C-alpha positions in Angstrom: 3.7 -19.9 2.6 3.8 -20.0 6.0 5.8 -17.1 6.5 3.2 -15.1 4.3 0.4 -16.2 6.2 2.3 -15.0 9.8 3.6 -11.7 8.1 -0.7 -11.9 7.0 -1.8 -11.9 10.5 0.4 -9.9 11.7 -0.7 -7.1 9.3 -4.5 -7.8 10.4 -3.6 -7.6 14.1 -1.4 -4.8 13.5 -4.4 -2.9 11.9 -6.9 -3.8 14.2 -4.6 -2.3 16.9 -4.4 0.9 14.8 -8.1 0.9 14.0 -9.3 0.6 18.2 -6.7 3.2 18.7 -8.0 5.7 16.8 -11.8 5.4 16.7 -11.8 3.1 20.5 -15.1 0.2 20.2 -14.7 -1.3 16.7 -18.4 -2.5 15.3 -17.6 -7.0 15.0 -18.9 -6.0 11.8 -16.3 -3.9 10.6 -13.5 -6.3 12.5 -14.3 -9.0 10.4 -14.6 -6.4 7.2 -11.3 -5.0 8.1 -10.0 -8.1 9.1 -10.6 -10.2 5.9 -9.7 -7.5 3.6 -6.5 -7.1 5.4 -5.5 -10.6 6.0 -6.2 -11.5 1.7 -4.9 -8.3 0.5 -1.2 -9.1 2.2 -1.6 -12.8 1.3 -2.7 -12.3 -1.9 0.0 -9.4 -3.0 3.0 -11.7 -1.1 1.3 -15.1 -3.0 1.8 -12.4 -6.3 5.5 -11.5 -5.8 6.6 -14.9 -4.9 5.7 -15.6 -8.1 7.4 -13.0 -9.8 10.3 -14.0 -8.7 9.7 -17.2 -9.3 9.1 -16.7 -13.6 12.5 -14.6 -13.1 14.4 -17.4 -11.2 12.8 -20.2 -14.0 14.4 -19.2 -17.0 10.6 -18.4 -17.9 11.7 -14.2 -18.0 14.3 -15.0 -20.8 12.1 -17.2 -23.2 9.2 -14.2 -23.8 10.4 -12.4 -27.2 10.3 -8.7 -26.9 7.9 -7.7 -30.9 9.7 -4.3 -30.5 12.6 -5.4 -30.6 12.6 -5.4 -33.7 11.4 -2.5 -34.7 14.9 0.3 -35.5 14.1 3.8 -34.1 12.9 6.5 -36.5 
């Protein structure tokens, strides 16, 4: 998770630099909102992706029964 926080921080800094390149001086409120939004979005996406791999690797996905499996094709 530390690596993903570092990746989120890198994406945040990159996003702020890109915005400052496009529009010049960034107002402080826009900078705070952009930093919080980018950091939270990248960190949440990485956490959810980690949970998907954990669920698949631990065998939890194999236990699920598919009710559509019993229905024959018509």
